[in-house]
Wavefront OBJ file of the C-alpha trace (Angstrom):
o trace
v 73.985 -23.297 114.471
v 74.496 -25.827 117.248
v 77.871 -27.171 118.377
v 76.980 -30.569 116.867
v 76.292 -29.014 113.463
v 79.555 -27.070 113.623
v 81.443 -30.274 114.457
v 79.648 -32.142 111.655
v 80.507 -29.461 109.099
v 84.109 -29.311 110.328
v 84.559 -33.062 109.862
v 82.619 -33.774 106.714
v 83.588 -30.667 104.794
v 87.236 -30.949 105.743
v 89.578 -31.540 102.780
v 91.686 -34.089 104.643
v 88.623 -36.136 105.577
v 87.417 -36.172 101.958
v 90.880 -37.228 100.776
v 91.057 -40.126 103.237
v 87.512 -41.175 102.315
v 88.388 -41.105 98.597
v 91.599 -43.086 99.161
v 89.635 -45.676 101.137
v 87.243 -46.128 98.219
v 90.080 -46.373 95.667
v 92.036 -48.884 97.747
v 88.917 -50.942 98.425
v 87.968 -51.073 94.732
v 91.386 -52.410 93.748
v 91.539 -54.683 96.785
v 88.166 -56.233 95.958
v 89.427 -57.234 92.528
v 92.548 -58.824 94.042
v 90.472 -60.514 96.757
v 88.135 -61.942 94.113
v 91.111 -63.524 92.354
v 92.449 -64.897 95.676
v 95.777 -63.080 95.458
v 98.293 -62.774 98.294
v 97.382 -59.106 98.873
v 93.674 -58.372 99.090
v 91.027 -55.921 100.281
v 92.580 -54.831 103.584
v 96.110 -54.588 102.202
v 95.289 -52.352 99.245
v 92.918 -50.169 101.270
v 95.596 -49.567 103.901
v 98.247 -48.883 101.235
v 96.055 -46.268 99.577
v 95.063 -44.592 102.856
v 98.613 -44.702 104.200
v 100.071 -43.062 101.100
v 97.383 -40.380 101.215
v 98.162 -39.565 104.858
v 101.919 -39.467 104.211
v 101.373 -37.072 101.298
v 99.137 -34.817 103.414
v 101.695 -34.820 106.236
v 104.481 -34.119 103.762
v 102.746 -30.936 102.668
v 101.867 -29.852 106.214
v 105.192 -30.664 107.930
v 107.594 -29.675 105.162
v 105.850 -26.579 103.897
v 108.735 -24.257 104.801
v 111.634 -26.473 103.706
v 110.689 -29.323 101.379
v 106.981 -30.175 101.009
v 107.761 -33.337 99.055
v 110.382 -34.853 101.372
v 108.113 -37.391 103.135
v 106.072 -38.273 100.044
v 109.253 -38.827 98.009
v 110.329 -41.546 100.439
v 106.952 -43.281 100.121
v 108.004 -44.402 96.626
v 111.105 -46.077 98.059
v 109.226 -47.634 100.967
v 106.471 -49.065 98.797
v 109.134 -50.795 96.709
v 110.155 -52.923 99.700
v 106.526 -53.835 100.317
v 106.054 -54.848 96.699
v 109.204 -56.970 96.766
v 107.698 -59.028 99.581
v 104.998 -60.510 97.335
v 107.387 -61.587 94.562
v 108.626 -65.154 94.832
v 110.078 -67.852 92.605
v 108.705 -71.367 92.231
v 110.650 -73.807 90.066
v 111.342 -71.849 86.885
v 108.530 -69.311 87.264
v 108.375 -65.919 88.973
v 105.045 -65.120 90.626
v 103.659 -61.992 92.252
v 104.934 -59.434 89.729
v 101.430 -58.233 88.857
v 100.459 -57.888 92.530
v 103.692 -55.999 93.274
v 103.011 -53.661 90.353
v 99.452 -53.016 91.534
v 100.782 -52.185 95.010
v 103.045 -49.602 93.362
v 100.167 -48.181 91.288
v 97.829 -48.080 94.311
v 100.459 -46.100 96.219
v 100.596 -43.562 93.374
v 96.787 -43.253 93.417
v 96.820 -42.654 97.173
v 99.528 -40.012 96.787
v 97.536 -38.325 94.015
v 94.541 -38.062 96.348
v 96.740 -36.723 99.144
v 97.878 -33.938 96.827
v 94.269 -33.113 95.924
v 94.024 -34.860 92.549
v 91.011 -37.011 93.396
v 89.588 -37.111 89.860
v 92.976 -38.219 88.510
v 93.086 -41.020 91.062
v 89.626 -42.342 90.139
v 90.590 -42.172 86.463
v 93.708 -44.215 87.300
v 91.556 -46.737 89.180
v 89.382 -47.156 86.085
v 92.483 -47.862 84.001
v 93.628 -50.467 86.554
v 90.264 -52.249 86.263
v 90.463 -52.183 82.463
v 93.956 -53.673 82.494
v 93.126 -56.350 85.079
v 89.795 -57.275 83.504
v 90.036 -56.808 79.752
v 93.713 -57.672 79.366
v 93.237 -61.026 81.112
v 90.773 -61.998 78.385
v 93.196 -60.791 75.729
v 95.948 -62.938 77.248
v 93.658 -65.975 77.087
v 92.903 -65.297 73.414
v 96.598 -64.772 72.618
v 97.485 -67.926 74.537
v 95.394 -69.990 72.136
v 97.610 -68.846 69.273
v 100.939 -69.122 71.038
v 102.062 -69.938 74.557
v 105.358 -71.075 76.051
v 105.398 -73.988 78.502
v 108.357 -75.524 80.283
v 108.526 -79.320 80.221
v 110.589 -81.581 82.440
v 110.856 -85.072 80.965
v 112.521 -88.010 82.725
v 113.318 -91.061 80.591
v 115.907 -93.752 80.049
v 118.969 -92.355 78.312
v 119.878 -93.491 74.824
v 121.982 -91.849 72.082
v 118.891 -91.019 70.043
v 116.614 -89.818 72.860
v 117.123 -86.103 72.047
v 116.309 -86.665 68.402
v 113.248 -88.711 69.353
v 111.927 -85.945 71.625
v 112.572 -83.314 68.961
v 110.593 -85.399 66.481
v 107.656 -85.542 68.898
v 107.708 -81.737 69.207
v 107.827 -81.368 65.424
v 104.928 -83.799 64.976
v 102.851 -81.569 67.274
v 103.901 -78.436 65.310
v 105.629 -76.939 68.334
v 108.875 -74.977 68.556
v 111.135 -76.473 71.231
v 114.315 -75.116 72.789
v 116.557 -77.466 74.737
v 117.327 -76.260 78.266
v 119.226 -77.936 81.126
v 119.937 -81.648 80.630
v 121.001 -84.060 83.424
v 122.138 -87.657 82.944
v 122.434 -89.774 86.086
v 122.651 -93.596 86.241
v 121.560 -93.832 82.630
v 118.466 -91.729 83.377
v 117.982 -88.462 81.485
v 116.231 -85.485 83.049
v 115.476 -83.248 80.085
v 114.157 -79.670 80.298
v 112.558 -77.988 77.305
v 111.010 -74.596 76.590
v 108.200 -75.247 74.121
v 106.060 -72.672 72.310
v 102.882 -73.118 70.293
v 99.096 -73.171 70.399
v 97.298 -74.522 73.455
v 95.716 -77.289 71.387
v 99.179 -78.389 70.237
v 100.403 -78.495 73.831
v 97.469 -80.752 74.716
v 98.393 -83.038 71.832
v 102.011 -83.104 73.009
v 101.066 -84.078 76.560
v 98.972 -86.993 75.264
v 101.857 -88.207 73.112
v 104.374 -87.986 75.946
v 102.072 -89.758 78.398
v 101.541 -92.568 75.886
v 105.302 -93.060 75.517
v 106.336 -96.013 77.719
v 109.979 -94.887 77.853
v 109.049 -91.688 79.709
v 109.056 -92.209 83.468
v 108.085 -88.697 84.630
v 106.495 -85.691 82.987
v 106.196 -82.248 84.528
v 104.808 -79.144 82.783
l 1 2 3 4 5 6 7 8 9 10 11 12 13 14 15 16 17 18 19 20 21 22 23 24 25 26 27 28 29 30 31 32 33 34 35 36 37 38 39 40 41 42 43 44 45 46 47 48 49 50 51 52 53 54 55 56 57 58 59 60 61 62 63 64 65 66 67 68 69 70 71 72 73 74 75 76 77 78 79 80 81 82 83 84 85 86 87 88 89 90 91 92 93 94 95 96 97 98 99 100 101 102 103 104 105 106 107 108 109 110 111 112 113 114 115 116 117 118 119 120 121 122 123 124 125 126 127 128 129 130 131 132 133 134 135 136 137 138 139 140 141 142 143 144 145 146 147 148 149 150 151 152 153 154 155 156 157 158 159 160 161 162 163 164 165 166 167 168 169 170 171 172 173 174 175 176 177 178 179 180 181 182 183 184 185 186 187 188 189 190 191 192 193 194 195 196 197 198 199 200 201 202 203 204 205 206 207 208 209 210 211 212 213 214 215 216 217 218 219 220
């Protein structure tokens, strides 16, 4: 056997190489899905997270074998939490990035599983991630048709009966409305409502509000 063949066998039949290769595939599969949906973390991010967690787990076993083989890998869980927190942000009254942060956390666990030699478990976990991200999105759309909560910000001229008038509009559209923060300034009311109901009812509500001449601004 030549030196080249020995080197080839040493590299490609090495457990660490196979683990890193598997973690690259797992991270890339999840990253492709996120990239397709144009999320803040995409292909490169999830691939590097998976590979990085695999390497840290391998090093944890090699460097801490005499004392604590899980010391380094245990801190990966804490470190990945800070990374996930970086993609969560708040806009107006909505929190975005929670799903991406959760997938970062799951991807880290898949990379660690590969680093510990549980490659089949990691690919099974990747399949579950794809099912949740693909199938559950369709389920959310179906459920949204039967009931979805939207936040409305309505600006109109203030009058003693304006709250009752808005509540009547919600009732006419068969929607359940909850009054949130209300601001009155210079006889102008900024009214915030949390409204739940079918998507078709929300569409009907928007048309009614836009047709109301007393409403100056509408945000939803």
